[in-house]
Each structure stands twice: as C-alpha cells, then as structure tokens.
N, C-alpha and C positions, 0 to 999 in steps of 0.2 A: 270078129267084128267087121261090119261092112265098111266100105270106103266112106259112106256118108256120115258115119258116126265116129270115125277115127279122129283123135285129137290132132290139131294142126301143129306142125313143127315149125320152129323159127326159120325163116327163109335163109338166113346166113349160114345155117347148119344143114340145109337141105341136101347138100351133096356129100356130106361126111358120113362115115359109118357110125351107127348108133353106139357101138361098143368101144369107140376110141375115146380115151381120156385126153382132154385138151390141156395144153400148157401155154400160157402167154409168153410171148417172145420179146416183149419190150418192157421198159421200166417207166412207170408213171408217178407223178408227184402226189401220191396218196398213200396213206397208211391207216392202220386201224388197230383195234384191240377188242377181244371178247370180254364182255362184262356179264353180270348176273342177268340171265334171260334176255340178253341183248348184245349189241355190237356198237362200238364207237368207231367212227370214220373221221379222218382228219385230212383236210386239203391244204391249200396254200395259206389262206387267211381265215378259215372257219373250221370248226369241228362240230360234229353232231353225234348224238346218242339216240339210238332207237331201241326201245325196250318193249317186250311183250308183257303187257300188264296182266296181273292175275285176274281170273274170273271172279266177280263178286259172289260171295257166298250168301245164300238166302233160301227160304223154302222153295221158291219157284225154280231157282237155279239147281237146287239139290234134286228136285223132281225131274228136271230136264236131263241132268247128268245121269240119273238112274235109268232113264228111258233110252239114253243114247247108247249106241253100240260101243264096245270097248276100243275098237279100232278107230273110232271117230271122236277123238278127244276134243272137248270144248276148249276153244282158244280165246284168250282175251284180246283186246285191241292193241295195235302197235302205237306206242307213244313216242313221239320224236321231239327232241329239243336241239336247237342249233345255237352255237356261240361264236363270237368273233375271236380271232386269234392273231396276236401281233407278236412275232418272235423278236427277241432282242438281237438275233443274228442279222436282222435287216437294218438295225440302227447303229450297230458298231462293227466297223470293218475288221478290227483286230480279232473279234470273236469268230470270224469266218475263216480264220487260218486253219489249215489241216490239223487234225487231232483236237485242237481247241474247240472247233465247231462241233465235233462229235460229242464232247463232254457237255456242252451247252444244250445241244439238241436232245440228248438223253435226259438231262434234268428237266427240260420242258416237257418231254414225252411222259416222264414220271408224274409230273404235276397234272397234266391233262388226263392221264390214265386214271389217277386216283380220284379226280373230280368225276370222271365218267363212272367209275365204280360206285361212288357215293350216290350219284343220280339213280343208277340201276338198283342199288340196295334200297333206297327210299321208295322207289316205285313198287317194290315187292312188300312194303310194310303196310299194314292195314291202317285205316284212318284213326283208329283208337290208339295206335302206337306212336311213340315219339320218334321223329326223324333223326337220323344221324347227323350231328353237327359238323361244321368245318373243322373245329378244333380237334374233334375225335379222329377225323381223317388225317389231319396233320400229324397227330401222334402216331397213327398207324403207319404213315410213311417213314417216320424216324425209326420205329421199331422194325419195320420190314427191311430197311437198309442196314441197320445194325445186325439183324439176324443174318442177312445175306453175306455181309463182310465177315462176320464171325464164323459162319459155317464154311464158307468157301475159301477163306484166306487165313484166318487166325487158327482154326482147328487143324488144317493141313500142316502149317509150319510148326504148330505145337506138337503134333504127333511125330513128325519127322525129327524134331529136336530131341525126342526121347532116345533116338539112336544116333545122335550127332557124333558122339565120341567114338562110336564103333565104325562109322563110315570113313573118317579121316580123309574126306574128299569133298570139296565144294561142288564138284560136278555131280557126284552121286546124290548129294543132299538136295540140290534143286531138281534133279531128275525124279527122285523118289517123291519129293514134295508135290511136284507137278502131277505125277501119277495118282497120288493120294487125293489131290484136289479134283482131278477129273473123275476118279472113281466115286467120290462123294457126290459130285454133280450128277453123274449118271444114275446112281442109286436113288438120289432125291427125285429125279424125273420118273423113274420106275415106280417109286412109292406114290407119287402124285397121280400117275396114270391108273393106278389100281383103286383110287378113291372114288366111290360111287357118287359122292356129293359133287365132284368136279366134272362128271361125265357131260352134263349139259353145257358147262362152260367150254369144254373141249369141242363139243359139237358146234357151238357158236364160233369158236376159233376157226374151225374148218369152213364155216359159212363165210366168215370174213375173208379168208384166203381165196376162196372160190369166187367171191364177188369182185375182189380186186383184180384177180386174173381175168375175169370176164370183161371188166372195164378196160384193162390193158390190152386185151385182144380186139377191142373196138366192136364187140358184139352187144346186142340188145340186153339190157339189164332185166332179165326175167328169171325167176327161180328155176324154171326148167332148163334154161340155157346155162346159167351159172353152175347148176348141178353137174354138168358135163366136165367141168375143170377139175384139176387135181387139188386136193386139200393141202398140198405142200407148196411152199413159196420160198424163193431164195433169200428174201429179206425178212424172214421170220425171226422173232426174238429168241426162239429156241436155238436156231442156228447161230445167232449172235452170241449167246451165252457160251456155247461150245467153243467159239473162237476166242472168247475171253479166257477160258480155261487154258487154251493152248498158248495164247500170246503171253499170259502171265509167266509161263515157264521161261521164255526167252528174256522177258523184262527183268526178272529177278536173278537170272544167271550171273551177270557181271558183278553182283553185290558180294559174292563170296560167302563166308561164314562169320559175320560179325556177332557181337553179343546178342543174347536172346531178345533184349528190349529193342535193339535196332532191327532185328528180324521182324518183330511184331510191328514196329513203327513203319518200316518200309512196305509191309503188306497192306497197311491201311492207306498210307500216303500214295502208294503206287496205283491204287484203284482208278483214279481219274485218267492217268496216262494209259493204262491198259484198256480202259473203256474207249478212249479216244482213238487208239490204234485199231482196235477191233471194229469200231464204227467205220473207219476208212476202208477196212477190208470188206465188210458186208456191203458197203456202198458200191465198191468196185465190182463185187460179185453180182449185184443186182443189175448193173449197167452192162456187164459183159457175160450175161448168163448163157449166150449162145456158144461161147468158146468151149471146146472140149476139155481143155485143162482146167478151166474154171468149174465146169460141171463135176470133174473128178475131185477137185478140192472141196467143193461144197456138198458132195454126196453124203458124207457122214452126218452133217448137220441136217440135211433134208430127211435122212432116215430117222433122226431123232424126233422130228416133227410128228412121226407116227405115234409117238407117246403122248404128245400134247394136243393133238387134233383128232377129231372123230368125224365120220361122215354125217353131215347135217341133213335134216329133212327139208322139204320145200317151205314149210312155215318159218323155219329158222333162216333160210336163205332170203325169204321175204323181209325179215327184220333187217338183215345186213344190207340188203338193197335199199330199204327205206332210209337207212342212215347215210349211205353214199349218195342217194338222190337228194337228200336234204343239203348236202354240200354242193352238189352239181347245180342245184337251183340258183346258186349265187356265185358260182365260180365256173370258169371255162378251163378246166384242167388240161384239156387236150391241146391248148395253145401255149402251155408252159413247159419248158424243158425241165426234166427232173433234176438236172445239175444245179438249177437255180434255187432249189429248195432243199437245203441240207437237213432241215428239221423234220423231214418226212421220209427218211431213208429206212427206218426199221419198221417192219410191218407189225410185229408183236404177236 
C-alpha cells in the first residue's frame, strides 16, 4: 500500500510500537457494564446505555444481506439513552463510612445494571413483541441474588457440613468450605465462558474495559485507539468476585462450628460485610495499580477476566465509546478525583 492511501494513525500513538498493548496507569471516576449488544457507562451524576439496534427485517433488507459479502455484516444503528443519577451516598454522610459505602454502592450498581439490561433487552425485541416490564426485572434481581447467595454461600457450607463430624476442627471446616466455595466459583466462570450465547456479551465486556482504559490514559476516544488497550482492568467485577470468595474465608473463620442453622444464617447475613470489605480492597487496588505488590495480588483476578472478556471488534468499541461520550457530554470527569465518587469503583 502506498503512503498516500495508508490509514492515518492517532497522533498520540504515533511514536509507540504498533504491537504494544497499552494499559492505563490512573484511576478515573467512571465505570460500566456489558449488556445485550451494548454497553452501559456510568459517571458521577449520569449513566448512559448504548445499544446496537438490530437490522430491520424486510424484503429489501433480505436482498441486501444476500448480496453483501459474509465478511461485511450489516450493522444496525447505535441507540443511546442517558439518565441522571443521584447517589444516596452524597446525601448521607454515615453511608460514606468504609465498608458501608461499598455495600450501598454495590446495591446502586446492581439497580443501574439491571435497568441497563432491561433497556438493552427491549432494544432487541421486535415492535410486535411486548417489552419487558419493570416488575419482571425486579423479580429477576431477587432471583439472581438468591441464586448467587445459594450457590456461593449456602451450597459450600452445606457440602462441608456433610463431613463436619469427621473434621473435628473449626480450622479445617472453614478452610475446606472456602476451597469448595472458590472451586464452585471458578467452575461457574468456566461454564459461562463456554456458552456461545454469552460470547457477544463478553466481547462488549472487553470493549467496555478498553474504552475506560483509553479514557484513563487521556487518549482520543476512537475505536482504533481503544483497540490498542488491554481488555483486562483492575476494577473489573470478575476480580471483585474472586476477592469476595477469599475474604469470605477470613470473615467466617472466627465463628467456629455452631449449629447448622447458625452456619446458614451467618453465611446469609455475612454477605453485606464481605461485599463491603471486598469493595474497599478493589477500590484500593484500582488507585494503587502501579505498585508491584498490588499487581502481584491482583494478578489472579486479572487472569480470571480472560474467561469473562473477549477481544471486541471496532463496531463494538464504537458502541462502548458512544455510551461513554454520552456521559462526557454533560460531565467533566477529568476534573473530579476518583476518591470523591465511591459509587463508581467497580468496573463490572
């Protein structure tokens, strides 16, 4: 290819080697989540969802699709919606205390995340189909939380209780329970990573991470630039969940071996405490990502992200960038310290 037809490279990257994968070195007050055919981005007081709408089906579209080359897939338009966000953390000082703030922020993130999922799901539904109601998504949240607590907390303690009398040691009990819990978690991630239906979601997950890293690096938000960054991020929800599994071992250790019903009760009631502690750890890791010992501690969680992220294409990166730009249009995130916004510490 001659020099006159070669694609122009972003000026900010002109002096870098093209095969070097970039990693952002600072923490910014922005988070996000992959949704169905799209990405949700969250800033200080707004959040936005960008979704790639399906291509309308019709005689003309079908003929165009047949004539098009297989490598040039017809893409629908990007639909963007933006919403205001007022965190209760800003209104109540007591809720900003360490650990407590993590629990509140995670609850708010769940609510926003499920709203974003609802928007993306409805965007993929045809006009003749009925949209998913808010009540259905509320029920989905309850079921999802119950499933997570049951699978990762009730099942491990139940299985370990089967050999409780053989162990004769509270130390061995909580150690084995922790190992069982972590094994179930890892197995669950491996199972999810092999599901074809989730592959596109994982690609958008990678697009979300790359876009946030590109913004944190202060570079121009273009798909070709964002593609250069790693799809792994230290504030990812996957890393957070692994920390939850580990923290749970130490939180439950002092409880000893009470009756089975107390074991079950403590595993349920202890979830907010574990989540709050884990939140503080992931928050600290994101702010201190340059330190070698922090990199060593977060390395396992970063590697797990290889199961829940995939390399996105440029069209998926364009969707993620559209979501972040919608937030940046009304917020100047570059002028806000990340420590001032505890509600946007988990990237997801």
